[in-house]
N, C-alpha and C positions, 0 to 999 in steps of 0.2 A: 503493500500500500504507499509506504513513504519510500522515497529513494534517499540513499547517501548523498549528502553534498558532493558534488563535482568537484573534482581537483581544478584551482584556478589555472588558466591558460598562461603561458609562459608572456607570451605579448599578446593581448588581446587585438592589438592594432596592424597586425600582420594580414588579416583580411581586408580587403577593400571594399566588398560589399558590407561587412558588417560595420565598418568604421563608417560608410557612406549611410546607411541605416539610422546608424545613432546622430551624426551631424547635419544629415539632409534637410530635416524638417525645420529647426531653427534658422538655418542657413537660408533655405527657400523662403521662409515666411517672411523674415526678416529682409532680406533683399526685395521681395515683392513688394513689401510694405513701402520702403524706401522709395522704389520705381515708382509705383502708384501715387505716392504723396507728391513726389518731385514735379508731375506735370500738371497738377492741380492748380486752376487760377488763384492767384493770390489778391486779395484786396489791397489797394493802397494803402501804405502805414501799418499794415498786418505783418505778422510774423507767419513764414510760409508752414503748412502742415507738416513738411519734409523735416524742418529743424525740430520741432516737437518730437517727431517721430525719432529721429537719430538720437535726439538727447535723452529720450526714453529708452530706447535700446542700450544706450553706453550705460545709463545708470541701472538698467536691469542685469546687464551681463556683470557689470562691477559688483552690484550686490548677490547676484548667484554666485560668483566665484568666491566672495568673501564668506558668505554661508556654508557653500560646498566645502571649502578648505576647512571649517570647523568640524562639519559633518564628517569627513574623511578621517579628520585627526581623531575623533572620538571613536570611529569605525575602528582605526588603527589601535586605539587603547584597550578595545575591548577585545582584539584578537581575531576579528574579521579574516578570513585567509585571503579573500581578494583585494584585501590593504595591505598584505605581507609584503610586497616588492615595490619600489618606485614605479615600475610601469603601472601595476595593479592600481595603485593609488591615484595617479594621472587618469586612468580609464576610467574610474569611479566618479572622480570628479567631473569628468567629461559627461558621463552619463548623466549625472545629476543637474550639472548646469543646461544640458541640451534637452533633457526631458521638460524641466520646469519652463525654459525659454520656449520651447515649440507651444507648449499650453498659453503661456501669456501672449506670444505673439500670435497667435491663431484669435484670441481672444482681443488682442488690440485690433487687429486687421477686420475681424467682425464688428467691432463697436465702431471704427472709423467710417466701415461701408454705410452701415445700418443708420448711422447718424447723418450721413449725408457729406461728412467730411472730404472723403473721397469718392468720386463720382466713376462708376465703371462703365467703359464701352468695350464692345467685343473687339474693335479694332484697337484698343489699348491694352486689355487684359489678356490677349494672347500672346503678343510679343514679349509683353513683361513676364509672363510665366515661361516662357521659352529662356529669357534670359536669366530668370532666377533660379531656373534648374539648371542653367550651365555654370552659374556662379555657384551653386550647391555642391554641385559634382566637382568643380575644380577645387574648393574649400575641402571636400573630403578627401580629395587625391592629395592636396598640400598636407594634411595632417596625418594622412596613411604614408606617405613619404618620409616625413619628418619624425613620426613615433613610431613605425612601423619597421625599419630597418633594424636588424640586429648590432648592438654597440660592440665597438671592438674593444678588448679588454688589454 
């Protein structure tokens, strides 16, 4: 009925598809939100919605990083086997940040669209989604190349 806990993987960043599945949603939503907000009309004398979105994303990722470091540190202290190595701690931090950033990013995008701050047109949405997907895959590839390579001893 119950399985034994799995042995933590030596380096979970070695698999590109796995890294892309963790990083993909928050990267896609963040880029899509910034792209859609940057082409919205701005009233004279007002700050563009893209500035608010960029500031919100910067604050969100900074706060999640700080809270995530605390969470991972507590899990390391409690003896979580996934946090036993530096790569495991980085991976757990990335999963924590990306999971919450994905949910908050989707909520922010939905809020901006439903309140009318971001106006969607199919001629704007499809190219923005394709560009956001491309950027999300590039970000995942960058993290995969940066953290997935074995370290020389």
